[in-house]
VOGU-3710 file (C-alpha; in Angstrom, 3 decimals, decimal comma):
1> makiatyeld> 32,478/86,622/178,670  34,539/84,391/176,422  37,516/85,687/174,452  36,481/87,228/171,167  38,801/84,913/169,222  36,840/81,873/170,433  33,562/82,935/168,774  32,553/81,365/165,485  33,030/83,561/162,379  29,865/84,653/160,583
11> tnvvaadkwi> 30,568/84,808/156,834  26,981/85,661/155,906  26,531/89,244/157,117  22,987/90,664/156,761  21,592/94,096/157,625  20,024/92,950/160,900  23,296/91,563/162,330  24,685/93,495/165,290  27,950/94,217/167,035  28,890/96,163/170,145
21> gsdsqnswqt> 30,540/99,567/170,195  30,757/102,886/172,040  28,346/105,776/171,401  30,412/108,990/171,218  27,257/111,160/171,503  26,131/109,575/174,773  29,177/109,572/177,080  30,656/106,578/175,211  27,941/104,249/176,438  28,112/100,676/175,133
31> knftagdvae> 25,501/100,200/172,409  24,479/97,693/169,730  24,997/98,726/166,093  23,361/96,943/163,166  25,333/96,176/160,026  22,605/97,899/157,993  22,879/101,173/159,897  26,678/101,180/159,695  26,538/100,464/155,954  24,101/103,362/155,431
41> fiskkatqsq> 26,350/105,689/157,464  29,442/104,744/155,459  27,537/105,106/152,188  26,375/108,621/153,022  29,679/109,849/154,421  31,730/108,377/151,582  29,598/109,639/148,713  27,535/112,667/149,666  30,622/114,922/149,776  31,333/113,996/146,143
51> llrysyqneg> 27,806/113,962/144,672  24,760/116,159/145,172  22,152/114,298/147,224  18,458/115,137/147,570  15,356/113,423/149,005  12,190/113,346/146,866  9,298/115,188/148,555  5,741/115,509/147,244  3,698/117,112/150,032  3,824/119,569/152,911
61> yrrdgtvsfd> 6,165/122,515/153,451  9,007/122,274/150,929  12,137/121,283/152,903  15,815/122,039/152,377  17,791/119,204/150,809  14,920/118,010/148,631  13,976/117,544/145,009  10,292/118,058/144,179  7,927/119,240/141,488  6,104/122,556/141,267
71> pyganqvlfs> 3,238/121,856/141,716  3,911/118,653/143,691  3,842/115,384/141,729  2,746/111,816/142,424  4,377/109,346/144,839  6,109/107,791/141,867  7,096/109,674/138,697  8,709/108,020/135,687  12,088/109,516/134,791  11,023/109,540/131,143
81> sinsftlsnf> 8,131/111,932/131,967  10,281/114,541/133,710  11,089/117,810/131,937  11,561/119,948/135,073  11,907/119,715/138,820  12,541/121,980/141,801  15,802/121,654/143,745  16,684/122,986/147,143  19,655/125,367/147,020  21,172/123,161/149,734
91> dayslnsnpp> 21,819/119,451/149,223  22,207/116,913/152,063  25,967/117,514/152,411  25,977/121,312/152,208  23,287/121,435/154,920  25,800/119,916/157,351  28,128/122,945/157,080  27,895/125,698/159,672  26,407/127,842/158,272  24,856/125,750/155,439
101> vdistlyksp> 26,374/126,393/152,013  24,155/127,569/149,132  25,261/125,517/146,115  22,782/126,949/143,599  25,583/128,620/141,604  26,345/125,125/140,322  22,886/124,988/138,758  23,872/127,760/136,357  27,485/126,739/135,790  28,682/124,108/135,113
111> ftnseilmtq> 25,285/122,332/134,853  23,492/124,513/132,275  23,732/122,942/128,770  25,476/119,908/130,249  24,337/116,326/130,819  23,706/114,998/134,321  23,194/111,503/135,749  20,466/111,040/138,367  20,431/107,777/140,358  18,558/106,430/143,347
121> cndmsqwaif> 21,113/106,218/146,156  20,203/102,710/147,358  19,235/101,251/143,969  21,500/102,087/141,041  19,106/100,308/138,654  16,898/103,419/138,935  18,696/106,017/136,831  18,307/108,694/134,170  20,446/110,939/132,015  19,130/114,471/131,407
131> ewdsqevnpt> 20,365/117,492/129,553  20,244/120,410/132,022  18,680/123,093/129,823  18,253/126,045/132,194  17,464/127,137/135,726  15,581/129,946/137,457  14,836/131,029/141,000  11,592/129,531/142,261  9,133/132,474/142,312  7,529/131,503/145,637
141> dnnfsniflt> 10,697/130,560/147,593  14,154/131,838/146,667  15,772/128,997/148,618  14,770/126,739/145,720  15,526/126,678/141,988  13,362/125,452/139,112  15,411/123,275/136,772  14,349/122,599/133,156  15,520/119,358/131,591  15,495/117,169/128,488
151> ykagkgsidv> 15,275/113,423/129,138  17,935/111,410/127,267  17,887/107,843/128,584  17,174/105,864/131,726  15,146/103,294/133,591  12,672/103,521/136,426  11,218/106,372/138,400  11,659/108,857/141,210  9,856/107,639/144,350  8,679/109,628/147,367
161> gqdyfisllt> 11,009/109,411/150,375  13,936/108,045/148,391  17,288/109,834/148,089  18,877/110,654/144,738  22,385/111,511/143,591  22,963/114,068/140,826  26,352/114,077/139,107  27,799/115,829/136,064  28,378/113,649/133,005  29,403/116,120/130,296
171> yqvgetvdkn> 30,348/119,757/130,580  30,031/122,398/127,878  32,857/124,941/127,699  31,918/127,842/125,475  30,601/126,290/122,279  32,418/122,964/122,776  30,727/120,049/124,523  32,910/117,591/126,405  33,633/114,584/124,192  31,561/111,444/124,751
181> fvytqnvass> 30,802/108,176/122,983  28,044/105,556/123,223  29,123/101,972/122,468  26,608/99,200/121,672  27,513/95,564/122,409  25,199/93,500/120,195  26,734/90,075/120,894  26,639/88,747/124,455  30,126/88,809/125,952  31,788/89,051/129,349
191> twvvthnlnk> 34,618/91,148/127,870  33,920/94,336/125,941  36,678/96,078/124,000  35,570/99,649/123,337  37,432/101,904/120,918  36,117/105,391/121,592  38,808/107,637/120,003  38,212/110,391/122,574  41,939/110,870/123,301  41,443/110,769/127,080
201> fpsvsvvdsa> 40,909/108,396/130,009  37,110/108,692/130,264  34,498/107,715/132,835  32,521/104,607/131,860  28,906/103,624/132,681  27,378/100,390/131,416  23,768/99,186/131,088  22,435/95,859/129,919  19,675/95,343/127,322  17,072/96,055/130,052
211> ntlvngeiey> 18,730/99,408/130,808  19,988/98,198/134,218  23,327/99,618/135,391  26,052/96,948/135,482  29,381/97,196/137,260  32,514/95,914/135,564  36,283/96,060/135,888  37,670/98,741/133,581  41,119/98,576/132,021  42,406/101,607/130,117
221> nnldqvtiyf> 44,389/100,226/127,198  45,338/103,694/125,939  43,782/107,153/125,441  41,411/105,779/122,780  40,423/102,304/124,012  39,132/100,569/127,144  38,414/96,931/127,979  35,578/96,159/130,394  35,409/92,795/132,172  32,154/91,382/133,624
231> rsaftgkafi> 31,252/88,261/135,604  28,862/87,020/132,924  28,113/87,617/129,238  25,390/90,037/128,191  24,518/92,681/125,590  24,005/96,377/126,253  25,557/99,809/125,970  28,578/101,633/127,418  28,416/105,390/127,921  31,945/106,789/127,573
241> n> 32,422/110,375/128,845
//
């Protein structure tokens, strides 16, 4: 076998590419690992401890770690048509604890009367913002909760077999809702200067005119203004929370 340093560098990595490593679960046997599988592992381990993660199920025995409808829905359901769904009391991360951790207390507080962001884990262009109106124990299985929602904005659908993140956007404390601001960029530009006057360093989410999530570099000018830099010019909206 030639020295590793003598091999040509591959600068175009694709999911099917492989490299050799040791399998810790099988006596450290030498195995091939694909770039796609490693990327999926890193994605899950890096994010599922910070966000709630569920897989959409629409048939069979209702499984832990899933989001579904009661009764079950279609293979594909538009976000804009959703006003309720059924969540497992255990998400993908909490199921890995020993014993698994019931996280359903979150469904009552802080989620009730707050806004949440739901995104497809492997396709951020599929997203929706809902107001989390209320929750109740599922009457046929107390390991699940029925969640009642109001659709606010979004693009796309929830598809069977796909995984979805749920994260908190705004949180209501008493009678006061966490401050937020929606900025509209009507003229195509690669640099957006957003004056939000929220007196804080907020989180920022951006969509283009087709309601597709766009990543940008965010610079906090001060407590009331941010500048967002993009690779190309476009119009759209910035959600400042």
